[in-house]
N, C-alpha and C positions, 0 to 999 in steps of 0.2 A: 255514497250512502252513509248517513250519520249513524251513530249508535242508537238513536231513537228509531230510525227506520229498520236497523238490523234486529232490534228487539221485537219490532212489530212483525217482521217477516218470520222470525222464529215462533212467535205466538200463533200466527196464522197457520204455519206448517204443523205446529203441535196440535191445534184444534182439528185440522183436517185428518191427521193421522189417528188422533183419538176417536174421531167419528167413524173412521173406517174400521178400527179395531173393535169397538163396542157396537158398531152398526146402529148408531143413534144419529138421526138427522138433525136433532136439536143442536148438537155440538157443531154440526156443519153450518147451521144458520148463524151461530155466534161468530163464525169467521167471516161472514159476508160483510158486515159493516166495517170491520178492520181492513178487509181487502179493498173496499171502496175508498176508504181513507188513504190507503197506500197508493191506489191508482190516481186519485186526485192530486196527491203530492207529486207523483211521477210526471203527470201531464203538465203541471205548472213549474217543474224544475227548470232552472236556467240551462241553456245549452252552452254558452260561453260568456266570458267576461272580456269586454273591450273597453278598458279605462285608460286615460292618460292623466298624469298628475304633474304639477309644478310647485316646487317649494320656494317660499320667500322667507328669508330671515332678516329681521330688522338690522342687526349688527352681526358681523362675522368675526370681530375682534373685540373682546370685552374683558373686563376685570372680574375676578371671582366675586360672586354675590350680586352682580349687576343683573337686573331683570331683562329678559330677552323675549321679544315677540316673534312668533313663528306662525306662518299660514301655509297650508297645503291645499291648493285648488285641484279638485278632481272632476274630470269631465267624462260623461258616458258616451262613448263613440259607437256603441252597439245597440242591442235591443234593450227594452225596459227591464229593469231589475227590481222585482217586487220586495225582496228582503235582502238588503245589502248591509254588511257590517264592515266598517273601515276602522283601522287601528294603525297609529303611527308607532314605530319602534323607538323606544327611548331607553337610554342607558340608566342603570340604577342610580348613577350619580346626578341625574337630572330630576328636579322637583317641580311639578306643575303648580303654578300659583293661581292662575285664572284660566277659564276655558276648559275644554276637554280635548284629549288627544285621541279619542275614539267616538264613534257614533253609529247607530243603526237607523236605517232609513230606506225609503223606496225612491229609486232614482229612475225617472223616465228617460227615454232615448234622447240624447242631445242635451240633457240637463247638466248643470254644474253645481257642485256643492263644495264646501271647504271645511277644513279642520283649523280652528284658530285657538291658540293658547299662549300664555305667558309663563315662562319658566326661569328657574335659576339652575346653575350648574357649578359643580366643583371644578377646581383647576384641571385642565386637560384639553385634548384635541378630540372633538366629537364629529363623527361622520354619519350621515344618513344615506342609505342607498335606495330604499323603497319603503312603501307602506303596504300593509297586509290588507287584502280585500277578500271577503268571503260572501258569495252570493248563494242564496238558497230559495226553495219554494216557501210560500207563506206558512206552511205547516212545519217547516224545519226538518224535513225528512231527507232531502237530497241537496248537496251543496258543492260548490266549486270554489277552490282557493287559488289566489294568484297574488304575486308580489308585483306591485305597480311601481315602476322606476320613478323616484323623486329624490334626486341627489341634493345634498346640503352638507355644509361643513362650517363649524365655528371653532375659533380658538379662544379658550378661556384662560387668560393669563393670570399668573400669581398676583395677588394684591400687593402692590409695591409699598415700601415704607416711605413715608413723607419725610425724606431726609435731605440735607444740603451737602455741600462740598465737604470732603474730608482732606486734610493736608498730607496726602501721601506723596512723598518725593523720593523716588528710587535713586539708588546710588549710580546706576547706569541708565543711559537713555539712548534712543536711536538718533543718529546724526541727521535729523530732519527738523525743520521748524515746527514748534509746538508750544504748549502752554506750561511745560514743566521746566523749572530752573535746573540747568545742567552743571552748575559749578565750574563753568568754563568761560573764558573770555570770548566775546563775540558780539553780535548784534542783539540788543535786548533793551529793556527799560530800567532794570535794576542796576545800580552802581556796583562795579566789581573791583576796580582798583585803578592804579595810575602806573604808566610806564613811560619810557622816553619816546619822544616824538620820532616817527619814521617818515621818510618821504612817501607821499601818497596818502597819508592820514588826512581825514576830513578836518577842515578848520573848525567845524562845529564842535569837535570833540577835544580841541586843544584847551588845556586848563590854564587860562590866562592869569588867574590869581597866583598860581604857583610859579608861572613864568615871570611875573613881576618881582617875585622875591628872589629869583635866581636869574639874573641878567645873562643873556647869551645862551640860555638853555630853554628847551621846549618840552612840554609834557602832554601826553594824551590820556584822556579818561577812557577807561574800558568798562563795558557793561556785560552783565552776565547773559550768556547765551540761553535761549529758551528752546527746548527740543521736545520731541514726542516721547512719551514713556510707553514701554511695552509691558503689558500685564497679562498674566495667565490666571484664569479663574478655574478652580477645581472644586467641584461639588461632590462631597462624599455621600454616596447613596447606598452604603453597605448597612446591613442589619447586624449590629454588633452585640445585641442582647436579645432576650426573648420577651422583653417588655414592649409589646407592639404599640400600645397607646402612647407611651413616653417617647419612643423612637420616632413615631409618626409626627408628633407635635414638634420635636426638635428638627426633624427633616423639613417640615413645612416652614419653620422659622428660617432655616438655612436657605431654602428656595426663595423666600421673600427677600432675604439679604442679597442673594446673588442677582436677583432681578434689579434691585436698587443699584448695586455696584456697576452692573453692566450699563444701565441707563446713564449713570454719572460719568463713566469713562468715555462712552461714545459721545455724550453731549459736549464733553470738554475736548474732543478731538483726539483722544488717546487710541492706541491700537491694542486689541486684546484677543486672546484665544480662549477657548472654553472646553472643559472636559467634565463629563459626568462619570464618576468612577463607581461602579457597582456591578451587579449581575449583567446588566446591559450597559455597555460603555458607548457614549455618544460624544463626539468632539466636533469642534469648529476650528478651522485654521485661522491664523491672525487676520483681522479685517477691521474695517472702519465703517462708520455711518449707519444709516437706517437699515440697510440691507442686512448688516451683521446683527443689528438689534432684533430685527424680525426673525432671523434664524435662531437666535438664542432664546427668544420668547417661545417659539414652537418647541424647542428642546426642553425648556423648563416646564412648559405646560404638560408635557407627557412624561416628565421625570418620575420614576418610581424607585422605591427601595428594592434591593435584591439580596443575593447571597452574601455571606460574610467572606469576602476574598481577602487574600493577603495584600497589603499595600505595596509589597515589592513589585507587583505587576505594573504599578504606576511608572516605574523606571523605564519600561519599554516604550512609553509614549512621550516622555518629557523632551528628549533630544530631537524627536521628529515633529513635535507640535509647538514647542516653546523655544524661542531663540535664547542664546546664552546671556542676553541682556535683559531677559524678562524678570519681572518680579512676580512670583507665584503667590496668589492669595487662595488659601485652602479653607473651605468651610466644612468642618468636620468635628463631631463630638469626641474624636480621638480614641483609637483602639489601643488595646494593651500592648501590642507588639509593633507599633508604628514608628517608634523612635529611630530605629536603624534606617528606615527609608528617608526620614527627614535629614538624618546625618549625611546620607549619600547625596541628597539633593543639594545640600549646602556644599558638599565636596565638589559638585559639578559647577559651582559658581553661582547658583540661583539665590537671589534674595527671597526669603520665604516669610510670609505673614500668615499666621494661623488664627482664624476666627472660630473659636470653639464654643458652640452652645453647651452649656454646663448641664450634663445629665444628673449629677449628684444634687444640685440645687433643685432641679425639677422634681426629682423623687422626694426630696425632703419636704417640699410643699404639698405633695400628694399623700404622704404617709401620716397616720395619726401620731401624736406626740406620746411616745412611750420611751422608757429607758433603753430597751433593746434597740428600738429604731434610731434613737439618738446616738448610741454607740456605733451602730452600723453605718450611719451617715458620716459620723466623724472619721471612722476608719477609711471609708471610700474617699472622703475629701482629702485626707492625708496622702493616700495613694495617688490621687489625681494631682495634688500639689507637687509631689516629688517628680512625677512624669513631666509636668509643665516646666519645672525647674531644669530638668535635664535638657529639654528642648531649647530653653533660653540659653543654656551654656553652649549649645551647638551653634548659636547665632540665629535661631528661629525666633521671630518676633511673635509673641503670643498675646492674644486678647481673649480672656476668659469671660464669656458672655452669658450672663443669667438672662434667659429669654423673656422674663417678665419685666425687664428694664428696657427702656428705649435704646436701640442700638446706636442711635445718633450720639447720645450723651457719652456712651462708652467709647465709641470711636474717636470722638472729638477729644476726649480726655487722654486716651491712651496714645493716639497718633501724635498729639501735640508733644507729649513727653518723648516719644521716640524720635521725632524730628529734631527736637531740642538737643537730644543726646547724639544726633547724627547717625542714627542706626538705620534709617530707611533709605 
């Protein structure tokens, strides 16, 4: 019984009671049309809902902002439904572009109808379990509600940055063939050095020019070994301040950068592990290939910021998740008390590269230009500069990223300098 029917019943009862109290038949006659109206609705009320539904989604793996077409076909397997309202359940992060996700109609027995619409969704993993169906009489007095199973799922990946290769060359590598120069003699393509000839060396590697200048001696060319690098990606998902808009913008930039780095590493055949550090910690053990990429995309799609935890908790994961030959790439705006943890990671032998979205620069661009704001920004910038210098003295390689600038240019410039200095 709907609120409308409940009000009607109360009104009828009130008129009947009033007629009995005042002994006036005219009041009783006023209740008759309302009673007939209620009986007609009751006689035409649906007894049950017997619907089946099937959901079809054009793409189940898309990039943020890409339009997606969805269709839900509903079939009436029971009796005729004269007043049926169908509504699909959508997340607040989904925006319908075309079509409708709900409709009211009359559905005869055995008939089929559908809901068709095009929508966009923010980054995330979306799951539909059912659609809501409400059947009532034509007068809207009595209704039956039911959830009709219509499963569906889509993965909306972060929008990747259109970037190319970056020259990251870790100091330590895994002893397996790969694309990274290992600074060791072995089988490769780049010239490494010359040594004396040993029995069993291939004649193709004999340096005949040098042998001509030293009669009776033989020399062998050596080439630099190429091995697999082991990377660990750590995404900082902590809320470090109360500025939600700024932190969310920096976090989304860090998520996009993590997406790009993982695609680059796996495309080049590297091995990497992944950890999201925040209120909810998710991790992936080291792996290769498309399977690892699909897993990290699902994790990044649902990554959210959480409580401001101490970075010291990270130390409980590193030795279990990352090998001692891993190079850790941390994407973090940097908390005020994080320096000690980075020092301990360096003490454990990890190479650490910190890509830090700059919160000071972001706030500077948002604030109006006043003397007080300029002084505050200058003080915050000096404090951040001192902290970054401390990390660099510990051996942490720091890239201070102003998120309004292309990350490709920043990485190309900074990593070229670090590789030239032999620091990576």
